C-alpha positions in Angstrom: 9.3 18.2 123.6 9.9 17.6 119.9 12.7 20.2 119.9 14.3 18.5 123.0 14.3 15.1 121.3 15.7 16.5 118.1 18.5 18.3 120.0 19.3 15.2 122.0 19.5 13.0 118.9 21.8 15.5 117.2 24.2 15.5 120.2 24.4 11.7 120.2 25.1 11.7 116.4 27.8 14.3 116.9 29.5 12.3 119.6 29.4 9.2 117.5 30.8 11.1 114.6 33.7 12.3 116.6 34.7 8.8 117.7 34.5 7.5 114.1 36.5 10.2 112.4 39.1 11.1 115.0 42.5 9.5 114.5 43.5 7.0 117.3 47.2 7.9 117.4 48.9 11.2 117.9 47.9 13.4 114.9 50.2 15.5 112.9 48.9 18.9 111.8 48.0 17.4 108.4 45.9 14.6 109.9 44.3 17.2 112.3 43.3 19.2 109.2 41.7 16.2 107.5 40.0 15.2 110.7 38.5 18.6 111.1 37.3 18.7 107.4 35.7 15.3 107.6 33.9 16.3 110.9 32.6 19.6 109.4 31.3 17.9 106.2 29.5 15.3 108.3 27.9 17.8 110.7 26.8 20.0 107.8 24.8 17.1 106.4 22.8 16.8 109.6 19.5 18.9 109.3 19.2 21.8 111.8 16.3 22.0 114.2 14.7 24.8 112.1 15.0 22.9 108.8 13.7 19.7 110.3 10.7 21.6 111.7 10.0 23.4 108.4 10.2 20.1 106.4 8.0 18.2 108.8 5.4 20.8 109.8 2.7 22.3 107.6 1.9 26.0 108.0 -0.8 26.4 110.7 -3.0 28.6 108.4 -3.2 29.0 104.6 -5.8 30.7 102.4 -7.1 27.3 101.4 -7.6 26.3 105.1 -9.7 29.3 106.0 -13.5 29.3 106.4 -14.8 28.8 102.9 -17.6 31.2 103.7 -15.0 33.9 104.1 -13.3 33.0 100.8 -16.7 33.1 99.0 -17.5 36.6 100.4 -16.7 39.6 98.3 -17.1 43.4 98.9 -16.7 45.3 95.6 -16.9 48.8 97.2 -13.4 48.3 98.6 -12.2 45.7 96.1 -9.5 45.5 93.4 -10.1 49.0 91.9 -9.8 50.6 95.3 -6.6 48.7 96.0 -5.1 50.0 92.8 -6.2 53.5 93.7 -4.4 53.3 97.0 -1.3 52.2 95.3 -1.5 55.1 92.9 -2.0 57.4 95.8 1.2 56.2 97.4 3.0 56.7 94.1 1.8 60.3 93.9 3.0 61.0 97.4 6.4 59.4 96.8 6.8 60.7 93.2 4.7 63.8 92.5 4.0 64.1 88.8 4.4 60.4 88.2 0.8 60.1 86.9 -1.3 62.2 84.5 -3.4 63.5 87.5 -2.6 65.2 90.7 -5.0 63.4 93.1 -7.1 60.4 93.6 -10.9 61.2 93.7 -12.7 58.5 95.6 -16.1 58.2 94.0 -16.4 54.6 95.0 -18.0 54.9 98.4 -20.5 57.0 100.3 -18.0 58.7 102.6 -18.9 62.4 102.5 -16.5 63.9 104.9 -13.5 62.2 103.3 -14.4 64.3 100.2 -14.6 67.6 102.0 -18.2 67.7 103.5 -18.2 69.5 106.8 -20.0 68.0 109.8 -23.1 69.6 111.3 -22.0 72.1 114.0 -24.7 71.3 116.5 -24.0 67.6 116.4 -20.2 68.1 116.9 -20.7 70.6 119.7 -22.9 68.1 121.7 -20.4 65.3 121.1 -17.5 67.4 122.2 -19.3 68.4 125.4 -20.3 64.9 126.2 -16.8 63.6 125.6 -15.3 66.2 127.8 -18.0 67.1 130.4 -15.7 69.0 132.7 -15.8 72.0 130.3 -19.5 72.3 130.9 -18.9 74.1 134.2 -16.4 76.6 132.8 -17.5 80.2 132.2 -15.9 80.4 128.7 -18.0 77.5 127.5 -21.0 79.8 127.2 -19.2 81.8 124.6 -17.9 78.9 122.6 -21.0 76.7 122.4 -24.6 77.3 121.7 -27.0 77.3 124.6 -29.1 74.4 123.2 -26.0 72.2 122.6 -25.0 72.8 126.2 -28.5 71.9 127.4 -28.6 68.8 125.2 -25.2 67.6 126.4 -26.4 67.9 130.1 -29.6 65.9 129.2 -27.6 63.2 127.5 -24.9 62.9 130.2 -27.7 62.4 132.8 -28.8 59.4 130.8 -25.4 57.7 130.4 -24.1 55.3 133.0 -21.5 57.1 135.0 -22.0 60.2 132.8 -19.1 58.9 130.8 -19.0 58.2 127.1 -16.2 55.7 127.7 -18.5 53.4 129.7 -20.5 50.4 128.5 -24.2 50.9 128.1 -27.2 48.5 127.9 -26.7 46.1 125.0 -29.6 47.8 123.0 -28.1 51.2 123.7 -28.7 53.9 126.3 -32.3 53.9 127.3 -32.7 57.6 127.2 -31.2 57.8 123.7 -33.6 55.1 122.6 -36.4 57.2 124.0 -35.3 60.1 121.9 -35.0 58.0 118.8 -38.5 56.5 119.3 -39.9 60.0 119.7 -38.2 61.0 116.4 -39.6 57.9 114.6 -43.1 58.7 115.9 -42.9 62.3 114.8 -41.7 61.2 111.3 -44.4 58.5 110.8 -47.3 59.6 112.8 -47.5 56.2 114.5 -46.3 55.1 118.0 -42.7 53.8 118.4 -41.4 51.7 121.3 -37.8 52.4 122.6 -37.7 48.7 123.5 -37.9 47.9 119.7 -34.7 49.8 119.0 -31.3 48.3 118.9 -28.4 50.8 118.6 -25.5 49.5 116.5 -22.2 50.6 115.1 -23.7 51.8 111.9 -26.4 49.9 110.0 -24.0 47.2 108.8 -23.7 45.3 112.1 -27.5 45.3 112.3 -27.7 43.7 108.9 -25.2 41.1 109.9 -27.1 40.4 113.1 -30.3 39.7 111.2 -28.6 37.5 108.7 -27.0 35.6 111.5 -30.5 35.0 113.1 -32.3 34.2 109.8 -29.8 31.9 108.0 -29.5 28.3 109.2 -28.0 26.7 106.1 -27.5 27.1 102.3 -31.2 26.1 102.0 -32.2 29.4 103.5 -32.5 32.2 101.0 -32.7 36.0 101.3 -34.4 38.0 98.6 -32.1 40.9 97.4 -32.5 43.5 94.7 -30.2 43.4 91.7 -28.3 45.7 91.6 -27.8 45.5 95.4 -25.4 47.0 97.9 -22.6 44.4 98.3 -23.1 44.4 102.1 -26.0 42.0 101.5 -24.3 39.5 99.3 -21.3 39.6 101.5 -23.3 39.1 104.7 -25.4 36.2 103.2 -22.2 34.5 102.0 -20.5 34.9 105.4 -23.5 33.4 107.2 -23.8 30.5 104.7 -27.1 31.4 103.1 -28.3 31.8 99.5 -28.9 35.1 97.8 -32.2 35.0 95.8 -32.1 37.8 93.3 -34.9 39.9 92.0 -34.1 42.3 89.2 -35.0 46.0 89.3 -36.3 47.3 86.0 -33.8 49.8 84.6 -36.2 50.8 81.8 -38.7 52.1 84.3 -36.3 53.9 86.5 -35.2 50.9 88.5 -38.7 49.9 89.3 -39.5 47.0 91.7 -42.2 44.8 90.1 -44.2 42.4 92.2 -44.5 40.1 89.2 -40.7 39.8 89.3 -40.8 38.9 93.0 -43.4 36.2 92.4 -41.4 34.7 89.5 -38.1 34.6 91.5 -39.8 33.3 94.6 -41.3 30.4 92.7 -38.0 29.6 91.0 -36.2 29.5 94.3 -38.8 27.3 95.9 -38.6 24.8 93.0 -34.8 24.6 93.8 -35.6 23.7 97.4 -34.7 27.2 98.8 -36.6 28.4 101.8 -36.8 32.1 101.2 -37.0 33.8 104.6 -36.8 37.5 104.1 -37.0 40.3 101.5 -34.4 43.1 101.4 -35.7 46.5 100.0 -33.3 49.4 99.8 -35.2 52.7 99.7 -33.9 55.1 98.5 -31.9 52.7 96.3 -28.2 51.9 96.5 -26.6 51.9 93.9 -29.7 52.9 91.8 -31.0 56.1 93.5 -34.7 55.4 93.0 -37.3 56.4 95.5 -40.2 54.0 95.8 -43.8 55.2 95.4 -46.1 54.6 98.4 -48.4 52.4 96.3 -45.5 50.2 95.3 -44.5 49.9 99.0 -48.0 48.8 99.9 -47.8 46.0 97.3 -44.4 45.0 98.8 -45.9 44.8 102.3 -48.8 42.7 101.0 -46.4 40.4 99.2 -44.4 39.8 102.4 -47.5 39.3 104.5 -48.9 36.7 102.0 -45.7 34.8 101.6 -44.6 34.9 105.2 -41.4 36.9 104.7 -39.5 39.1 107.1 -39.3 42.6 105.5 -35.7 44.0 105.9 -36.0 47.7 105.0 -32.7 49.5 104.4 -33.7 53.2 104.9 -30.4 54.8 105.5 -30.8 57.3 102.7 -34.2 58.5 103.9 -33.1 62.1 104.1 -31.4 62.1 100.7 -34.3 62.9 98.4 -33.7 65.2 95.4 -36.7 64.8 93.1 -39.4 67.4 94.1 -42.1 65.0 93.2 -40.8 62.2 95.5 -41.2 61.7 99.2 -39.8 59.2 101.6 -42.2 56.9 103.4 -40.9 54.4 105.9 -42.2 50.8 105.5 -43.3 50.9 109.1 -45.5 53.9 108.3 -46.9 52.2 105.2 -47.7 49.0 107.0 -49.4 50.8 109.9 -51.4 52.9 107.5 -52.6 49.7 105.9 -54.0 48.5 109.3 -51.2 46.1 110.2 -50.2 46.3 113.8 -47.1 45.4 115.8 -47.8 41.7 115.7 -49.0 41.4 112.1 -45.9 41.6 110.0 -42.2 41.1 111.0 -40.3 44.2 109.9 -36.8 45.5 110.6 -35.9 49.0 109.6 -32.2 50.1 109.3 -31.0 53.7 109.8 -27.4 55.1 110.0 -25.6 58.3 110.9 -23.2 57.7 108.0 -25.6 59.0 105.2 -28.2 61.7 105.0 -26.9 65.2 105.2 -24.7 64.5 108.2 -22.3 61.9 106.7 -20.7 60.8 110.0 -19.3 57.5 108.6 -16.4 57.3 111.0 -18.5 57.7 114.1 -20.2 54.4 113.4 -23.7 55.1 114.7 -27.0 53.6 113.6 -29.9 51.5 114.8 -32.5 48.9 113.7 -36.2 49.1 114.8 -37.5 45.5 115.2 -41.3 45.0 115.2 -43.6 42.0 114.6 -41.5 39.3 116.3 -42.6 37.0 119.2 -41.1 37.5 122.7 -39.1 34.3 122.2 -37.5 35.6 119.0 -36.9 39.0 120.6 -35.0 37.3 123.4 -32.7 35.7 120.8 -32.1 39.0 119.1 -31.2 40.6 122.4 -28.8 37.7 123.1 -26.9 38.2 119.9 -26.7 41.9 120.6 -25.4 41.3 124.1 -22.5 39.2 122.7 -21.1 42.5 121.4 -21.7 44.2 124.7 -22.9 47.5 123.2 -22.3 49.9 120.3 -20.0 52.9 120.8 -21.5 55.7 122.9 -20.6 58.5 120.5 -22.4 56.7 117.7 -25.4 56.3 120.0 -25.5 60.0 120.8 -25.3 60.9 117.1 -28.2 58.6 116.2 -30.3 60.4 118.8 -29.2 63.8 117.5 -30.1 62.8 113.9 -33.6 61.8 114.9 -34.0 64.8 117.2 -32.2 67.8 115.7 -32.6 71.5 116.8 -36.2 72.7 116.5 -37.7 76.1 115.7 -36.9 78.5 118.6 -33.6 76.8 119.5 -30.5 78.9 119.3 -28.9 76.5 116.8 -31.9 76.0 114.6 -31.1 78.6 111.9 -27.5 77.6 111.5 -28.4 73.9 111.6 -31.1 74.4 108.9 -28.7 76.4 106.7 -26.0 73.7 107.0 -28.5 70.9 106.3 -30.3 72.6 103.4 -27.0 73.7 101.9 -25.6 70.2 101.8 -28.8 68.6 100.4 -29.3 71.3 97.8 -25.7 71.0 96.7 -26.0 67.2 96.4 -29.1 67.6 94.2 -27.2 70.0 91.9 -24.2 67.7 91.8 -26.4 64.7 90.9 -28.0 66.6 88.1 -24.7 67.8 86.7 -23.2 64.3 86.7 -26.4 62.7 85.3 -26.4 65.1 82.4 -22.7 64.6 81.7 -23.1 60.8 81.7 -26.0 60.9 79.4 -24.0 63.0 76.9 -21.4 60.2 76.6 -21.4 57.9 73.7 -23.1 54.6 74.6 -24.0 55.7 78.1 -27.5 56.0 79.6 -28.1 57.1 83.2 -31.4 57.1 85.1 -32.2 60.1 87.3 -30.9 60.1 90.8 -34.1 60.6 92.8 -32.3 60.0 96.1 -29.3 58.4 97.9 -25.7 59.4 96.9 -25.0 57.6 93.6 -25.5 57.3 89.9 -25.5 53.9 88.2 -25.1 54.5 84.5 -25.2 51.7 81.9 -22.4 51.6 79.4 -22.5 49.8 76.1 -18.8 48.9 75.4 -17.3 48.1 72.0 -16.7 44.4 71.2 -13.0 45.0 71.0 -13.0 46.4 74.5 -14.9 43.4 75.8 -12.5 41.0 74.1 -9.5 42.9 75.5 -11.1 42.6 79.0 -11.7 38.9 78.6 -8.1 38.4 77.5 -7.0 40.0 80.8 -9.5 37.8 82.7 -11.5 40.9 83.8 -15.1 41.8 83.5 -15.6 44.6 80.9 -16.9 47.1 83.4 -13.9 46.4 85.7 -11.5 46.9 82.8 -13.2 50.2 82.0 -13.0 51.3 85.6 -9.3 50.4 85.9 -8.5 52.3 82.7 -10.5 55.3 83.9 -8.6 55.3 87.2 -5.2 55.0 85.5 -6.0 57.9 83.2 -7.8 60.3 85.5 -7.5 59.3 89.2 -11.3 58.9 89.4 -12.4 55.8 91.4 -15.7 54.2 90.5 -17.0 50.7 91.2 -17.7 48.2 88.4 -21.4 47.3 88.2 -20.5 43.6 88.3 -19.8 44.2 92.0 -23.4 45.0 92.6 -25.0 42.6 90.2 -26.7 43.4 86.9 -28.7 41.8 84.1 -26.3 39.4 82.3 -24.8 41.0 79.3 -25.1 44.6 80.6 -22.4 46.7 82.1 -22.5 49.6 84.6 -20.5 51.4 87.1 -21.4 53.2 90.3 -20.2 56.8 90.9 -20.9 58.9 94.0 -22.1 62.5 93.7 -20.0 63.4 96.8 -17.0 65.3 95.4 -17.2 68.9 96.4 -19.3 71.0 94.0 -16.4 73.1 92.8 -14.6 70.0 91.6 -17.5 68.6 89.6 -16.8 70.5 86.4 -13.2 69.2 86.3 -14.4 65.7 86.9 -16.9 66.0 84.1 -14.2 67.2 81.8 -11.8 64.4 82.7 -14.5 61.7 82.4 -15.6 63.1 79.0 -12.1 63.2 77.5 -11.2 59.7 78.8 -14.4 58.2 77.5 -14.0 59.6 74.0 -10.4 58.3 73.8 -11.5 54.9 75.2 -14.3 54.5 72.7 -12.1 55.7 69.8 -9.4 53.2 70.8 -11.7 50.2 70.7 -14.2 51.4 68.1 -15.5 48.4 66.1 
């Protein structure tokens, strides 16, 4: 309508202009020229439809007009350093030899297969057969796939609606797959598990978002998070409008979780009017790599019970244990062994197919086991899950395979065990090699990686380096990470993205590059660090 009115007004003005500037008597060629010039100048002074619209209308969307919760949210694992790495990678492709390194080594994120780790054969065979079931009836399939992968595929397809991985499932996930996962949990813990307590999700991250959405009502609602923490938690809390209540892990005791620290931070939050609703515990730790002792877990369960907190247990690295003296215990197992039943303590356990020895990040599979909630609350959890219809079926299948892999006597058992053990043993060696190398660097101390996929060394930087970072409006650890990337192609994440004790600096480095590349990485890191420290030596 506005365009029509503007166009009509312009037509009227043009007609009026013609009558004003056109000569009344017969024009000579000279007067025609002057008439045409005057008319052209007059019309050029009239704004066009587009210019009138651009002057009078504001852009429909600007960064400033976005949801402020989105603007507040940050996710360091894929932040500024990674953006720089991607730019450098494009430079290398377009201009080989343009940088002092041949490749970008992404040590910023737990993405094993992107760094060369091979998938587990049995898992992929079952997935392939489920995705293309027509080949199950072909004679040559028997020679290409193991007998137990064929049998498992038939079992799974019989459980899926329409026997099609492209179909929607129940919003909690395929019932038969949840039965398998519940049986796996029961075998792991020695306590019953109910498939109706399991919600299959596209990795653990959506499950975390779902719980934050349910728990957070306003900024007055707080979620206890470890510092350092995995940035998913700070990002999710910000997106849903809550308040992160930090509790600091003790680096001096191997990133210990002290109950006295929890009590102190809880009291401080309550004095500020924050209603702390849940406690996040990451075990094994990310980015810190510690594995909690069972006695410590018991203390945490008691703390949550006494203070009325929901316990959110991030247990996605439960199969990544490298310290011989350490063992993973789920919080559900610990709480049941203490005598707490299904209705005694609200507990949510998160698991993912992205980590462990399988590293199937791109398949987006995972689940949460939800216990200790009333039927009314469970109904609301299901409602939120149903909004997303269901998680992807391939991820659901993988989650069931992870919790029910080949067993002794199955055709695939020996090859499966060899692949699994080979990956985990190699990760342990890589962790030890990198840990030793970091501890040999000037001003660097690194706790032992007992589990997970990361090292989180502390680095004492020279004052000159800190001042240089400040002059560039960067945190010192981000400045160090950027310099490391530009010199070596190695991508790490600044500790400031995970949280740290004020005045300390760290970075997170994965242990995932293939083992044959670790010596070269150590050499590059050592040479860079020496030059950096010499450059800024006080």
